[in-house]
OpenMM code with the backbone's topology and positions (N, CA, C; nanometers):
from openmm import Vec3, app, unit

residues = "UNK UNK UNK UNK UNK UNK UNK UNK UNK UNK UNK UNK UNK UNK UNK UNK UNK UNK UNK UNK UNK UNK UNK UNK UNK UNK UNK UNK UNK UNK UNK UNK UNK UNK UNK UNK UNK UNK UNK UNK UNK UNK UNK UNK UNK UNK UNK UNK UNK UNK UNK UNK UNK UNK UNK UNK UNK UNK UNK UNK UNK UNK UNK UNK UNK UNK UNK UNK UNK UNK UNK UNK UNK UNK UNK UNK UNK UNK UNK UNK UNK UNK UNK UNK".split()
positions = [
    Vec3(-2.9652, 13.9628, -3.0492),
    Vec3(-2.8688, 13.8708, -2.9911),
    Vec3(-2.9333, 13.7374, -2.9572),
    Vec3(-3.0567, 13.7418, -2.9139),
    Vec3(-3.1266, 13.6197, -2.8776),
    Vec3(-3.1466, 13.5266, -2.9961),
    Vec3(-3.1675, 13.5843, -3.1160),
    Vec3(-3.1827, 13.5036, -3.2366),
    Vec3(-3.0526, 13.4271, -3.2687),
    Vec3(-2.9401, 13.4938, -3.2445),
    Vec3(-2.8108, 13.4302, -3.2699),
    Vec3(-2.7893, 13.3119, -3.1747),
    Vec3(-2.8207, 13.3314, -3.0465),
    Vec3(-2.8057, 13.2258, -2.9469),
    Vec3(-2.8989, 13.1105, -2.9793),
    Vec3(-3.0213, 13.1394, -3.0203),
    Vec3(-3.1151, 13.0328, -3.0602),
    Vec3(-3.0629, 12.9561, -3.1787),
    Vec3(-3.0046, 13.0256, -3.2776),
    Vec3(-2.9460, 12.9576, -3.3939),
    Vec3(-2.8313, 12.8685, -3.3510),
    Vec3(-2.7467, 12.9187, -3.2622),
    Vec3(-2.6307, 12.8391, -3.2144),
    Vec3(-2.6800, 12.7159, -3.1401),
    Vec3(-2.7827, 12.7295, -3.0570),
    Vec3(-2.8335, 12.6151, -2.9823),
    Vec3(-2.8942, 12.5095, -3.0747),
    Vec3(-2.9536, 12.5524, -3.1858),
    Vec3(-3.0121, 12.4553, -3.2805),
    Vec3(-2.9064, 12.3891, -3.3664),
    Vec3(-2.7937, 12.4580, -3.3881),
    Vec3(-2.6904, 12.4097, -3.4792),
    Vec3(-2.5547, 12.4037, -3.4101),
    Vec3(-2.5471, 12.3339, -3.2989),
    Vec3(-2.4239, 12.3331, -3.2198),
    Vec3(-2.3049, 12.2705, -3.2939),
    Vec3(-2.3270, 12.1601, -3.3642),
    Vec3(-2.2168, 12.0965, -3.4336),
    Vec3(-2.1631, 12.1862, -3.5440),
    Vec3(-2.2508, 12.2418, -3.6261),
    Vec3(-2.2062, 12.3304, -3.7335),
    Vec3(-2.1351, 12.4531, -3.6766),
    Vec3(-2.1884, 12.5087, -3.5670),
    Vec3(-2.1253, 12.6233, -3.5061),
    Vec3(-1.9876, 12.5874, -3.4510),
    Vec3(-1.9766, 12.4698, -3.3883),
    Vec3(-1.8496, 12.4251, -3.3367),
    Vec3(-1.7473, 12.4121, -3.4508),
    Vec3(-1.7869, 12.3484, -3.5600),
    Vec3(-1.6937, 12.3299, -3.6715),
    Vec3(-1.6503, 12.4634, -3.7315),
    Vec3(-1.7436, 12.5562, -3.7488),
    Vec3(-1.7126, 12.6877, -3.8030),
    Vec3(-1.6168, 12.7625, -3.7100),
    Vec3(-1.6476, 12.7609, -3.5806),
    Vec3(-1.5614, 12.8299, -3.4843),
    Vec3(-1.4227, 12.7676, -3.4803),
    Vec3(-1.4164, 12.6344, -3.4816),
    Vec3(-1.2878, 12.5652, -3.4784),
    Vec3(-1.2044, 12.6018, -3.5992),
    Vec3(-1.2657, 12.5973, -3.7152),
    Vec3(-1.1949, 12.6315, -3.8376),
    Vec3(-1.1521, 12.7768, -3.8354),
    Vec3(-1.2415, 12.8655, -3.7944),
    Vec3(-1.2093, 13.0078, -3.7921),
    Vec3(-1.0981, 13.0417, -3.6938),
    Vec3(-1.1015, 12.9853, -3.5741),
    Vec3(-0.9975, 13.0136, -3.4746),
    Vec3(-0.8658, 12.9559, -3.5197),
    Vec3(-0.8672, 12.8297, -3.5616),
    Vec3(-0.7422, 12.7626, -3.5974),
    Vec3(-0.6774, 12.8251, -3.7189),
    Vec3(-0.7489, 12.8292, -3.8278),
    Vec3(-0.6914, 12.8806, -3.9507),
    Vec3(-0.6818, 13.0326, -3.9536),
    Vec3(-0.7755, 13.0995, -3.8867),
    Vec3(-0.7671, 13.2435, -3.8772),
    Vec3(-0.6421, 13.2870, -3.8030),
    Vec3(-0.6150, 13.2178, -3.6926),
    Vec3(-0.4932, 13.2451, -3.6179),
    Vec3(-0.3689, 13.2139, -3.6953),
    Vec3(-0.3718, 13.1041, -3.7706),
    Vec3(-0.2557, 13.0675, -3.8522),
    Vec3(-0.2328, 13.1700, -3.9631),
    Vec3(-0.3405, 13.2172, -4.0258),
    Vec3(-0.3239, 13.3154, -4.1332),
    Vec3(-0.2789, 13.4506, -4.0808),
    Vec3(-0.3153, 13.4832, -3.9605),
    Vec3(-0.2733, 13.6102, -3.9012),
    Vec3(-0.1352, 13.6021, -3.8385),
    Vec3(-0.0771, 13.4850, -3.8398),
    Vec3(0.0556, 13.4672, -3.7848),
    Vec3(0.0562, 13.4404, -3.6354),
    Vec3(-0.0578, 13.4090, -3.5816),
    Vec3(-0.0667, 13.3766, -3.4384),
    Vec3(-0.0702, 13.2246, -3.4283),
    Vec3(0.0466, 13.1652, -3.4387),
    Vec3(0.0550, 13.0184, -3.4431),
    Vec3(0.0098, 12.9530, -3.3139),
    Vec3(0.0071, 13.0268, -3.2040),
    Vec3(-0.0375, 12.9704, -3.0767),
    Vec3(-0.1824, 12.9312, -3.0789),
    Vec3(-0.2645, 12.9970, -3.1613),
    Vec3(-0.4081, 12.9673, -3.1644),
    Vec3(-0.4384, 12.8370, -3.2368),
    Vec3(-0.3516, 12.7960, -3.3276),
    Vec3(-0.3806, 12.6832, -3.4125),
    Vec3(-0.4175, 12.5559, -3.3382),
    Vec3(-0.3382, 12.5098, -3.2406),
    Vec3(-0.3754, 12.3837, -3.1739),
    Vec3(-0.4896, 12.3978, -3.0751),
    Vec3(-0.5230, 12.5200, -3.0335),
    Vec3(-0.6260, 12.5386, -2.9329),
    Vec3(-0.7636, 12.5747, -2.9925),
    Vec3(-0.7757, 12.5685, -3.1236),
    Vec3(-0.9029, 12.6023, -3.1874),
    Vec3(-1.0191, 12.5205, -3.1401),
    Vec3(-1.0106, 12.3870, -3.1359),
    Vec3(-1.1233, 12.3074, -3.0881),
    Vec3(-1.1610, 12.3356, -2.9418),
    Vec3(-1.0587, 12.3494, -2.8567),
    Vec3(-1.0883, 12.3769, -2.7151),
    Vec3(-1.1505, 12.5138, -2.6979),
    Vec3(-1.0978, 12.6134, -2.7677),
    Vec3(-1.1532, 12.7488, -2.7577),
    Vec3(-1.2959, 12.7513, -2.8110),
    Vec3(-1.3238, 12.6830, -2.9207),
    Vec3(-1.4584, 12.6771, -2.9767),
    Vec3(-1.5534, 12.6113, -2.8788),
    Vec3(-1.5112, 12.5044, -2.8148),
    Vec3(-1.5976, 12.4358, -2.7178),
    Vec3(-1.6282, 12.5248, -2.5985),
    Vec3(-1.5279, 12.5979, -2.5494),
    Vec3(-1.5499, 12.6878, -2.4361),
    Vec3(-1.6420, 12.8039, -2.4743),
    Vec3(-1.6279, 12.8535, -2.5931),
    Vec3(-1.7180, 12.9596, -2.6393),
    Vec3(-1.8615, 12.9106, -2.6445),
    Vec3(-1.8804, 12.7892, -2.6938),
    Vec3(-2.0163, 12.7317, -2.7000),
    Vec3(-2.0724, 12.7070, -2.5606),
    Vec3(-1.9896, 12.6644, -2.4678),
    Vec3(-2.0351, 12.6436, -2.3299),
    Vec3(-2.0826, 12.7751, -2.2716),
    Vec3(-2.0064, 12.8795, -2.2911),
    Vec3(-2.0415, 13.0107, -2.2358),
    Vec3(-2.1693, 13.0638, -2.3014),
    Vec3(-2.1841, 13.0458, -2.4305),
    Vec3(-2.2990, 13.1032, -2.5014),
    Vec3(-2.4276, 13.0240, -2.4844),
    Vec3(-2.4180, 12.8922, -2.4697),
    Vec3(-2.5396, 12.8105, -2.4751),
    Vec3(-2.5827, 12.7491, -2.3427),
    Vec3(-2.4955, 12.7423, -2.2452),
    Vec3(-2.5317, 12.6833, -2.1164),
    Vec3(-2.5775, 12.7913, -2.0216),
    Vec3(-2.6710, 12.7564, -1.9313),
    Vec3(-2.7062, 12.8503, -1.8280),
    Vec3(-2.6062, 12.8378, -1.7121),
    Vec3(-2.6269, 12.9116, -1.6064),
    Vec3(-2.5318, 12.9175, -1.4992),
    Vec3(-2.5099, 12.7804, -1.4316),
    Vec3(-2.6165, 12.7092, -1.4060),
    Vec3(-2.6057, 12.5780, -1.3409),
    Vec3(-2.5328, 12.4781, -1.4318),
    Vec3(-2.5606, 12.4827, -1.5602),
    Vec3(-2.4938, 12.3904, -1.6531),
    Vec3(-2.3452, 12.4239, -1.6652),
    Vec3(-2.3096, 12.5516, -1.6662),
    Vec3(-2.1670, 12.5892, -1.6699),
    Vec3(-2.0957, 12.5428, -1.5439),
    Vec3(-2.1581, 12.5602, -1.4274),
    Vec3(-2.0977, 12.5151, -1.3013),
    Vec3(-2.0772, 12.3651, -1.3044),
    Vec3(-2.1758, 12.2884, -1.3530),
    Vec3(-2.1642, 12.1446, -1.3633),
    Vec3(-2.0519, 12.1064, -1.4619),
    Vec3(-2.0425, 12.1782, -1.5734),
    Vec3(-1.9378, 12.1525, -1.6723),
    Vec3(-1.8007, 12.1673, -1.6101),
    Vec3(-1.7767, 12.2782, -1.5408),
    Vec3(-1.6447, 12.3017, -1.4822),
    Vec3(-1.6147, 12.2050, -1.3677),
    Vec3(-1.7180, 12.1645, -1.2958),
    Vec3(-1.6989, 12.0666, -1.1891),
    Vec3(-1.6523, 11.9349, -1.2489),
    Vec3(-1.7136, 11.8941, -1.3619),
    Vec3(-1.6715, 11.7692, -1.4258),
    Vec3(-1.5332, 11.7789, -1.4882),
    Vec3(-1.4981, 11.8980, -1.5390),
    Vec3(-1.3642, 11.9148, -1.5982),
    Vec3(-1.2560, 11.8951, -1.4920),
    Vec3(-1.2759, 11.9473, -1.3744),
    Vec3(-1.1711, 11.9457, -1.2713),
    Vec3(-1.1914, 11.8375, -1.1654),
    Vec3(-1.2802, 11.7430, -1.1875),
    Vec3(-1.3028, 11.6364, -1.0901),
    Vec3(-1.2016, 11.5261, -1.1112),
    Vec3(-1.1010, 11.5190, -1.0245),
    Vec3(-0.9928, 11.4197, -1.0431),
    Vec3(-1.0413, 11.2793, -1.0090),
    Vec3(-1.1516, 11.2659, -0.9432),
    Vec3(-1.2026, 11.1321, -0.9115),
    Vec3(-1.2557, 11.0598, -1.0336),
    Vec3(-1.2801, 11.1294, -1.1432),
    Vec3(-1.3289, 11.0684, -1.2651),
    Vec3(-1.2211, 10.9927, -1.3408),
    Vec3(-1.0953, 11.0145, -1.3040),
    Vec3(-0.9844, 10.9475, -1.3729),
    Vec3(-0.9549, 10.8146, -1.3013),
    Vec3(-0.9496, 10.7067, -1.3776),
    Vec3(-0.9224, 10.5754, -1.3187),
    Vec3(-0.7746, 10.5566, -1.2910),
    Vec3(-0.7404, 10.4489, -1.2259),
    Vec3(-0.6005, 10.4203, -1.1982),
    Vec3(-0.5190, 10.4057, -1.3254),
    Vec3(-0.5775, 10.3406, -1.4249),
    Vec3(-0.5080, 10.3264, -1.5542),
    Vec3(-0.4864, 10.4608, -1.6204),
    Vec3(-0.5803, 10.5509, -1.6020),
    Vec3(-0.5644, 10.6868, -1.6579),
    Vec3(-0.4484, 10.7607, -1.5952),
    Vec3(-0.4362, 10.7479, -1.4615),
    Vec3(-0.3235, 10.8117, -1.3943),
    Vec3(-0.1908, 10.7504, -1.4398),
    Vec3(-0.1880, 10.6190, -1.4584),
    Vec3(-0.0688, 10.5519, -1.5061),
    Vec3(-0.0314, 10.6039, -1.6441),
    Vec3(-0.1279, 10.6190, -1.7302),
    Vec3(-0.1047, 10.6713, -1.8635),
    Vec3(-0.0484, 10.8136, -1.8564),
    Vec3(-0.1071, 10.8960, -1.7709),
    Vec3(-0.0584, 11.0339, -1.7553),
    Vec3(0.0863, 11.0366, -1.7082),
    Vec3(0.1160, 10.9555, -1.6085),
    Vec3(0.2507, 10.9532, -1.5513),
    Vec3(0.3534, 10.9036, -1.6550),
    Vec3(0.3141, 10.8093, -1.7394),
    Vec3(0.4096, 10.7543, -1.8382),
    Vec3(0.4226, 10.8426, -1.9630),
    Vec3(0.3177, 10.9071, -2.0044),
    Vec3(0.3214, 10.9855, -2.1293),
    Vec3(0.3754, 11.1275, -2.1079),
    Vec3(0.3415, 11.1903, -1.9978),
    Vec3(0.3816, 11.3307, -1.9764),
    Vec3(0.5332, 11.3511, -1.9792),
    Vec3(0.6107, 11.2646, -1.9145),
    Vec3(0.7568, 11.2855, -1.9232),
    Vec3(0.8108, 11.2683, -2.0652),
    Vec3(0.7447, 11.1845, -2.1431),
    Vec3(0.7931, 11.1587, -2.2785),
    Vec3(0.7678, 11.2799, -2.3634),
] * unit.nanometer
topology = app.Topology()
chain = topology.addChain("A")
for resn in residues:
    res = topology.addResidue(resn, chain)
    for name in ("N", "CA", "C"):
        topology.addAtom(name, app.Element.getBySymbol(name[0]), res)
């Protein structure tokens, strides 16, 4: 298993693209249309879980949910686009 993780760490972009393609199109071919738009996000989360240590994962999730990182213009864009 360690060899697989080492390979993934050395080839993150290729692994991301393969996972994205596999999740998106694999789900579409199996008739699970819900998976199709979430392929890139799911692939990224899989890579975070497999390649980051505990401190890096904690930092990743902190940055994902930190609302202070969004500027005023970003909030305006969210408020205007979401209802549409």
